[in-house]
KOLBA-772958 format. One line per 5 residues: number of its first residue (from 1); their letters; for each residue x, y, z of C-alpha. Coordinates in Angstrom, 1 decimal. Example, Ala and Ser with C-alpha at 12.3 -4.5 7.8 and 13.67 -1.06 7.14 Angstrom:
1> as> 12.3 -4.5 7.8 ~ 13.7 -1.1 7.1;
REM end
This chain:
1> ecyad> 101.2 109.9 -54.5 ~ 101.1 106.9 -57.4 ~ 101.1 104.3 -53.8 ~ 98.8 106.3 -52.2 ~ 95.9 104.4 -53.4;
6> ffred> 96.9 101.7 -51.8 ~ 96.5 102.5 -48.4 ~ 92.8 103.4 -48.6 ~ 90.4 100.9 -46.3 ~ 88.4 100.3 -49.7;
11> fdvka> 91.1 99.7 -52.0 ~ 89.3 97.4 -54.4 ~ 91.8 96.0 -56.9 ~ 89.4 95.4 -60.0 ~ 88.8 99.1 -59.9;
16> ytsqs> 92.3 100.2 -59.6 ~ 93.0 97.8 -62.5 ~ 90.4 99.1 -65.0 ~ 91.3 102.4 -64.3 ~ 95.3 101.9 -64.9;
21> ihqav> 94.5 100.5 -68.2 ~ 92.5 103.4 -69.4 ~ 94.4 106.1 -67.9 ~ 98.1 104.9 -68.8 ~ 100.4 102.7 -70.7;
26> iaeql> 100.4 98.9 -68.9 ~ 103.5 99.1 -69.6 ~ 104.5 101.9 -67.7 ~ 102.2 100.9 -64.5 ~ 104.0 97.5 -64.4;
31> aklaq> 107.3 99.1 -64.2 ~ 105.9 101.4 -61.1 ~ 104.7 98.7 -59.3 ~ 107.4 97.1 -60.0 ~ 110.1 99.6 -58.6;
36> gisql> 107.4 100.1 -55.7 ~ 107.6 96.2 -54.9 ~ 111.3 95.8 -54.7 ~ 111.2 99.4 -52.5 ~ 109.0 97.6 -50.0;
41> dkelh> 111.3 94.5 -50.2 ~ 114.3 96.9 -48.9 ~ 111.8 98.4 -46.2 ~ 110.9 94.6 -45.1 ~ 114.6 94.0 -45.2;
46> lqvva> 115.9 96.5 -42.9 ~ 112.7 96.2 -40.5 ~ 114.0 92.4 -40.4 ~ 117.7 93.4 -40.1 ~ 117.0 96.1 -36.9;
51> rhedl> 114.7 94.2 -35.2 ~ 115.7 90.4 -35.8 ~ 115.8 89.7 -32.0 ~ 112.6 91.2 -31.1 ~ 111.1 88.9 -34.2;
56> laqat> 113.2 85.8 -32.8 ~ 111.4 86.3 -29.6 ~ 108.0 86.6 -30.7 ~ 108.5 83.7 -32.7 ~ 109.7 81.7 -29.7;
61> giesl> 106.6 82.9 -28.1 ~ 104.2 82.2 -30.9 ~ 105.6 78.3 -30.8 ~ 104.6 78.5 -27.1 ~ 101.5 79.8 -27.0;
66> egvlq> 101.0 77.0 -29.6 ~ 101.6 74.8 -27.4 ~ 99.6 76.4 -24.9 ~ 97.2 76.3 -26.6 ~ 97.2 72.8 -28.0;
71> mmqtr> 97.2 71.5 -24.1 ~ 93.9 74.0 -23.7 ~ 92.3 72.3 -26.4 ~ 93.4 68.5 -25.2 ~ 91.8 69.6 -21.6;
76> igalq> 88.8 71.4 -22.9 ~ 88.1 68.1 -25.5 ~ 89.0 65.7 -21.9 ~ 85.9 67.8 -20.1 ~ 83.6 67.9 -23.2;
81> stvdr> 84.0 64.0 -22.8 ~ 83.1 64.3 -19.2 ~ 80.2 66.0 -19.3 ~ 79.3 63.6 -22.0 ~ 79.2 61.2 -19.9;
86> irvki> 77.7 63.1 -17.0 ~ 75.1 64.1 -19.0 ~ 74.3 60.0 -20.2 ~ 74.5 59.1 -16.5 ~ 72.2 62.5 -15.8;
91> vdpyn> 69.6 62.3 -18.3 ~ 68.4 59.3 -18.6 ~ 67.8 59.2 -14.7 ~ 66.0 62.8 -14.7 ~ 64.1 61.7 -17.4;
96> kivsr> 62.6 58.9 -15.5 ~ 62.4 60.0 -12.3 ~ 59.7 63.0 -13.7 ~ 57.9 60.6 -15.6 ~ 57.2 58.3 -12.5;
101> taqla> 56.6 61.7 -10.6 ~ 53.6 62.5 -13.4 ~ 52.6 58.9 -13.0 ~ 52.6 58.8 -9.3 ~ 50.8 62.3 -9.0;
106> klqaa> 48.4 60.8 -11.1 ~ 47.5 57.6 -9.2 ~ 47.7 59.7 -6.0 ~ 44.8 62.1 -7.8 ~ 43.2 58.5 -8.9;
111> cdllr> 43.3 57.2 -5.9 ~ 41.8 59.8 -3.9 ~ 39.2 60.0 -6.1 ~ 38.5 56.8 -6.0 ~ 38.3 56.9 -1.8;
116> riiri> 35.9 60.1 -2.3 ~ 33.3 57.8 -4.4 ~ 33.8 55.4 -2.2 ~ 32.8 57.5 0.7 ~ 30.5 59.4 -1.0;
121> lylsk> 28.8 56.3 -1.7 ~ 28.6 54.9 1.7 ~ 27.6 58.7 3.4 ~ 24.6 58.3 0.6 ~ 23.4 55.3 1.6;
126> rlqgq> 23.9 56.3 5.0 ~ 22.1 59.2 4.4 ~ 18.9 57.2 3.1 ~ 18.5 55.7 6.2 ~ 18.8 59.1 8.3;
131> lqggs> 16.4 61.0 6.3 ~ 13.6 57.8 6.6 ~ 14.1 58.3 10.4 ~ 12.2 61.9 10.0 ~ 13.1 64.5 12.7;
136> reitk> 15.0 62.1 14.9 ~ 17.6 61.6 13.0 ~ 17.5 65.2 11.3 ~ 21.2 66.4 12.8 ~ 22.7 62.8 11.9;
141> aaqsl> 21.3 63.9 8.2 ~ 22.8 67.2 8.2 ~ 26.3 65.6 9.6 ~ 26.3 63.5 7.0 ~ 25.9 66.4 4.4;
146> neldy> 28.6 68.5 5.7 ~ 30.9 65.8 5.2 ~ 29.5 64.9 1.8 ~ 29.9 69.1 0.9 ~ 33.8 68.8 2.2;
151> lsqgi> 34.2 66.1 -0.3 ~ 33.1 68.1 -3.0 ~ 35.1 70.9 -2.6 ~ 38.4 71.0 -5.0 ~ 37.0 68.5 -7.0;
156> dlsgi> 34.9 67.8 -10.0 ~ 32.8 65.2 -9.6 ~ 30.6 65.8 -12.6 ~ 30.4 63.5 -15.5 ~ 31.3 59.9 -13.3;
161> evien> 28.5 57.6 -13.8 ~ 28.5 55.7 -10.3 ~ 27.8 58.5 -8.6 ~ 25.5 61.0 -10.6 ~ 22.1 59.7 -9.1;
166> dllfi> 23.9 60.3 -5.7 ~ 25.1 64.0 -6.5 ~ 21.1 64.3 -7.4 ~ 20.0 62.7 -4.3 ~ 22.5 64.6 -2.4;
171> ararl> 21.3 68.0 -4.0 ~ 17.6 67.2 -2.8 ~ 18.4 65.9 0.4 ~ 20.2 68.7 1.5 ~ 17.1 70.8 0.5;
176> evenq> 14.8 68.6 2.3 ~ 17.0 69.2 5.2 ~ 17.6 73.1 5.3 ~ 13.8 73.1 5.1 ~ 13.0 70.7 7.5;
181> akrll> 14.9 72.7 10.2 ~ 12.9 76.0 8.9 ~ 10.1 74.6 9.6 ~ 11.1 73.1 13.0 ~ 13.1 76.2 13.5;
186> eqgve> 10.1 78.9 13.3 ~ 7.6 76.4 15.2 ~ 10.1 76.0 18.0 ~ 10.4 79.8 18.3 ~ 7.2 80.4 18.1;
191> tqnpt> 5.9 77.8 20.6 ~ 8.9 78.6 22.6 ~ 10.2 75.1 22.6 ~ 14.1 74.9 23.6 ~ 14.3 71.3 22.1;
196> qvgta> 13.1 72.3 18.7 ~ 14.9 75.0 18.7 ~ 17.9 73.1 19.3 ~ 17.7 70.7 17.1 ~ 17.5 73.1 14.5;
201> lqvfh> 20.0 75.1 15.6 ~ 22.1 71.7 15.9 ~ 21.3 71.1 12.2 ~ 22.2 74.7 10.6 ~ 25.8 74.1 12.6;
206> nlgtl> 26.2 71.1 11.5 ~ 25.8 72.2 7.7 ~ 27.9 75.3 8.5 ~ 25.0 77.5 7.8 ~ 24.5 78.5 11.5;
211> kdtia> 25.8 82.3 11.1 ~ 23.7 83.0 7.9 ~ 20.9 81.2 8.8 ~ 20.4 83.2 12.2 ~ 20.9 86.5 10.6;
216> nvvdg> 18.5 86.0 8.0 ~ 15.6 85.2 10.5 ~ 16.5 88.1 12.1 ~ 16.1 90.1 9.8 ~ 13.0 88.7 8.2;
221> yctvl> 11.6 89.4 12.1 ~ 12.9 93.0 11.2 ~ 11.5 93.0 8.1 ~ 7.8 91.9 9.3 ~ 7.8 94.5 12.0;
226> eenik> 9.0 97.3 9.9 ~ 5.7 96.1 7.6 ~ 3.6 96.3 10.9 ~ 4.7 99.4 11.4 ~ 3.9 100.9 7.9;
231> naldi> 0.2 99.2 7.8 ~ -0.3 100.6 11.9 ~ 0.5 103.8 10.6 ~ -1.2 103.7 7.6 ~ -3.3 106.5 6.4;
236> kvltq> -5.4 104.7 4.0 ~ -6.0 101.7 6.3 ~ -7.1 104.6 9.3 ~ -9.7 106.2 7.3 ~ -10.7 103.5 5.3;
241> psqtv> -14.5 103.2 6.7 ~ -14.8 106.7 6.1 ~ -13.7 106.2 2.8 ~ -16.2 103.6 1.8 ~ -18.9 106.2 2.3;
246> trggp> -17.7 109.3 0.5 ~ -15.0 108.6 -1.9 ~ -12.4 111.6 -2.9 ~ -11.2 112.7 -6.8 ~ -8.1 111.4 -7.8;
251> graam> -5.6 112.6 -6.0 ~ -6.9 113.3 -3.1 ~ -5.6 113.2 0.0 ~ -6.8 110.5 2.8 ~ -8.3 112.1 5.9;
256> ptpgn> -11.1 111.2 8.5 ~ -14.2 113.2 7.6 ~ -15.0 115.6 10.6 ~ -17.4 113.3 11.9 ~ -15.3 110.0 11.7;
261> taafr> -12.6 111.9 13.4 ~ -13.4 109.6 16.7 ~ -13.7 106.4 14.7 ~ -10.2 107.0 12.7 ~ -8.3 107.3 16.1;
266> aalwt> -10.3 104.4 17.9 ~ -8.8 102.8 14.7 ~ -5.4 104.5 15.5 ~ -5.1 102.9 19.1 ~ -6.3 99.5 18.0;
271> nmekl> -3.3 99.4 15.7 ~ -1.1 100.8 17.9 ~ -2.0 98.1 20.7 ~ -1.9 95.3 18.2 ~ 1.5 96.7 17.1;
276> mdqic> 3.2 96.8 20.3 ~ 1.6 93.1 20.7 ~ 3.3 92.2 17.4 ~ 6.6 93.6 18.7 ~ 6.5 91.8 22.2;
281> aacgq> 5.7 88.8 20.2 ~ 9.0 89.1 18.0 ~ 10.8 90.1 21.0 ~ 10.0 87.3 22.8 ~ 11.1 85.2 20.0;
286> vqhlq> 14.6 86.3 19.2 ~ 15.4 86.6 23.2 ~ 14.0 82.5 23.1 ~ 16.2 81.9 19.9 ~ 19.2 84.0 21.6;
291> kvltk> 19.0 81.9 25.4 ~ 18.8 78.7 23.3 ~ 21.9 80.1 21.6 ~ 23.7 80.9 24.5 ~ 23.1 77.6 26.0;
296> krdpv> 23.1 74.8 23.5 ~ 26.7 73.4 22.6 ~ 28.0 71.3 20.1 ~ 28.2 68.0 21.3 ~ 31.8 67.5 19.3;
301> shvcf> 33.7 70.4 20.0 ~ 31.7 71.5 22.6 ~ 31.4 75.1 21.3 ~ 29.2 77.2 22.0 ~ 26.6 78.2 19.5;
306> ieeiv> 26.6 81.6 20.5 ~ 29.8 82.4 20.3 ~ 29.9 81.4 16.3 ~ 27.6 84.2 16.2 ~ 29.2 87.3 18.3;
311> kdgqs> 32.3 86.4 16.9 ~ 34.6 88.9 14.8 ~ 33.4 91.5 17.5 ~ 29.8 91.4 16.2 ~ 26.9 92.5 18.4;
316> dilyk> 24.6 89.8 20.0 ~ 21.3 89.3 18.0 ~ 19.1 90.9 20.5 ~ 20.5 94.0 20.9 ~ 20.8 94.0 16.8;
321> fwtav> 17.0 93.3 16.1 ~ 16.0 95.5 18.9 ~ 18.4 98.9 17.5 ~ 16.2 98.3 13.8 ~ 13.3 98.2 15.8;
326> tqtls> 13.7 101.3 17.4 ~ 16.0 103.0 14.4 ~ 12.7 101.6 12.3 ~ 9.6 103.0 14.9 ~ 11.3 106.6 14.9;
331> sqfql> 11.7 106.7 11.3 ~ 8.5 105.3 10.3 ~ 6.7 107.8 12.9 ~ 8.3 110.4 11.6 ~ 7.6 109.3 7.8;
336> atdss> 3.5 108.9 8.8 ~ 3.3 112.2 11.3 ~ 5.1 114.4 8.7 ~ 3.1 112.9 5.7 ~ -0.6 113.4 7.8;
341> mflkq> -1.5 116.1 10.5 ~ -4.1 113.7 11.7 ~ -2.0 111.5 13.0 ~ 0.9 114.1 13.9 ~ -2.2 115.4 16.1;
346> afege> -3.5 112.1 17.4 ~ -0.1 111.6 19.3 ~ 0.8 114.9 20.3 ~ -3.0 115.1 21.8 ~ -3.0 111.7 22.9;
351> ypkll> 0.4 111.4 24.0 ~ -0.1 109.8 27.5 ~ -1.9 107.4 25.8 ~ 0.9 106.5 23.8 ~ 3.3 106.9 26.8;
356> rlynd> 1.3 104.0 28.4 ~ 1.7 101.8 25.4 ~ 5.4 101.7 25.2 ~ 5.6 102.1 29.3 ~ 3.3 98.6 29.3;
361> lwkrl> 5.5 97.5 26.1 ~ 8.6 97.9 28.1 ~ 7.0 96.0 31.3 ~ 6.2 93.2 29.4 ~ 9.4 92.6 27.7;
366> qqysq> 11.3 92.9 31.1 ~ 9.0 90.4 32.5 ~ 9.5 88.1 29.7 ~ 13.1 88.1 30.1 ~ 12.5 87.1 34.4;
371> niqrn> 10.0 84.1 33.0 ~ 12.6 83.0 30.4 ~ 15.5 83.2 32.2 ~ 13.8 81.3 34.8 ~ 12.5 78.6 32.9;
376> fntsg> 15.6 77.7 31.0 ~ 17.2 77.4 34.8 ~ 14.5 75.3 36.0 ~ 14.9 73.1 32.6 ~ 18.5 72.9 33.3;
381> ttdlf> 19.8 69.6 34.6 ~ 21.7 69.6 37.9 ~ 25.1 69.3 36.4 ~ 24.5 72.4 34.3 ~ 23.1 74.8 37.1;
386> aelqq> 26.5 76.2 37.6 ~ 26.7 76.7 33.7 ~ 23.6 78.1 33.3 ~ 24.2 80.4 36.1 ~ 27.4 81.7 34.7;
391> meeeg> 25.7 82.0 31.3 ~ 22.9 83.8 33.0 ~ 25.8 86.6 34.4 ~ 27.0 86.7 30.8 ~ 24.5 86.1 28.4;
396> qdifm> 21.8 88.1 29.9 ~ 19.4 90.1 27.3 ~ 19.2 94.4 27.1 ~ 16.1 94.0 28.9 ~ 17.6 92.9 31.9;
401> qkned> 20.9 94.3 32.0 ~ 22.4 97.5 33.3 ~ 24.5 99.2 30.6 ~ 26.0 102.4 30.5 ~ 26.9 102.7 26.7;
406> ydpek> 23.4 101.6 25.5 ~ 20.1 102.2 27.3 ~ 17.2 99.7 25.4 ~ 14.0 101.7 26.7 ~ 15.7 105.1 26.3;
411> alkds> 16.0 104.0 22.7 ~ 12.8 102.5 22.5 ~ 11.2 106.2 23.7 ~ 13.8 108.2 21.2 ~ 10.6 108.2 18.8;
416> lqqye> 8.5 110.2 21.4 ~ 10.3 113.2 22.4 ~ 9.1 115.3 19.5 ~ 5.0 114.3 20.7 ~ 6.3 114.6 24.3;
421> aayls> 7.6 118.2 23.6 ~ 4.6 119.5 22.1 ~ 2.3 117.8 24.3 ~ 4.1 119.2 27.1 ~ 4.5 122.5 25.2;
426> kslsr> 0.5 122.3 25.4 ~ -0.2 121.6 28.4 ~ 1.8 124.3 29.8 ~ 0.2 126.9 27.9 ~ -3.1 125.5 28.8;
431> lfdpi> -1.5 125.8 32.7 ~ -0.4 129.2 32.4 ~ -3.5 130.8 29.8 ~ -5.9 131.1 33.1 ~ -3.1 133.2 35.0;
436> nlvf> -2.4 135.2 31.9 ~ -6.2 136.2 32.2 ~ -6.2 137.5 34.9 ~ -3.2 139.9 34.6;
REM end
């Protein structure tokens, strides 16, 4: 028991000594410790005598292990020396390669930038001469602008003093060329001049904005026609002459007076005739634009312009335009007649006149399609005759071709269905009234 403290893992010599001094005589404690040491020596002697062969074998194994460890230490030192030599041979060349690679990348970037600057200066000078050539050089100017745009992509050219003025000039030149091409396109479409339209389309193709420009032009026609339809059916405009004589109070609905109903209907049918003319003119311009797109090819890539417009599964521009026009007619007629009983009565009571306007419009559109196709065929050269014949078959507009999936004439007359039904109902009622009186 007196030796139990020595087996504890947290045995503290100082604490044990202090405790022994306070609790017992030092001489007695020293005697006990000496006796314990003697007893331990005897036990160790007995263990060594009993297992001396195993201890000798272990000692021999330790000597062998020390030899192996010393050999491994020697080899590790040799390997470390070899690694150090290899590091010296590799690190310096590697650092030099990294440095030279970074230097080469910077040199290549500088050379690329210099090549761009030189090309920009050359194209800017050439562009100045092309702009002075007017409309004759406008397609070449657009091609130069397209190349300049390509040179400016993926790199920041701001802050380079040598080309600052050129960049400003290029921006102004692009705006000038775009505006000139837009005017040329508008003038060519209005005058049905395929040369002007083709030149304008070539400019937009060279600028890379052909598809967006055509979409904007068609959307512009749709917007203008929508405003024309609203104005033609505007009850306030139609009743304006009567309002100059008799003004209604605030909030009073605009309506024709009993004595001015004839004037109201005369103004309505005048507006409708004018609207049909506007629709026909707009359709003619879009048809002409599509025919030029079908005929015109890029002289470099030989890609037909219409392929750029209708790719990705999109419909042709005339179909898109006609669909928008017919939908606008249906919606605006519905809104106008729902808000004005006088318009509804006029369209229902004089439906044959409205139908005649629609039929005349459809005949004019078909006739115009035949004329424009004939004009394009006769204006083509002999070498292009076969190509134009194929285009006539493949690119025929919706007013001439027979399509089971879409009937453009039916789409046009869909806006008349409710008035047709009301007119037929009233006509049948008038027809059977005398018979009903007899019976």
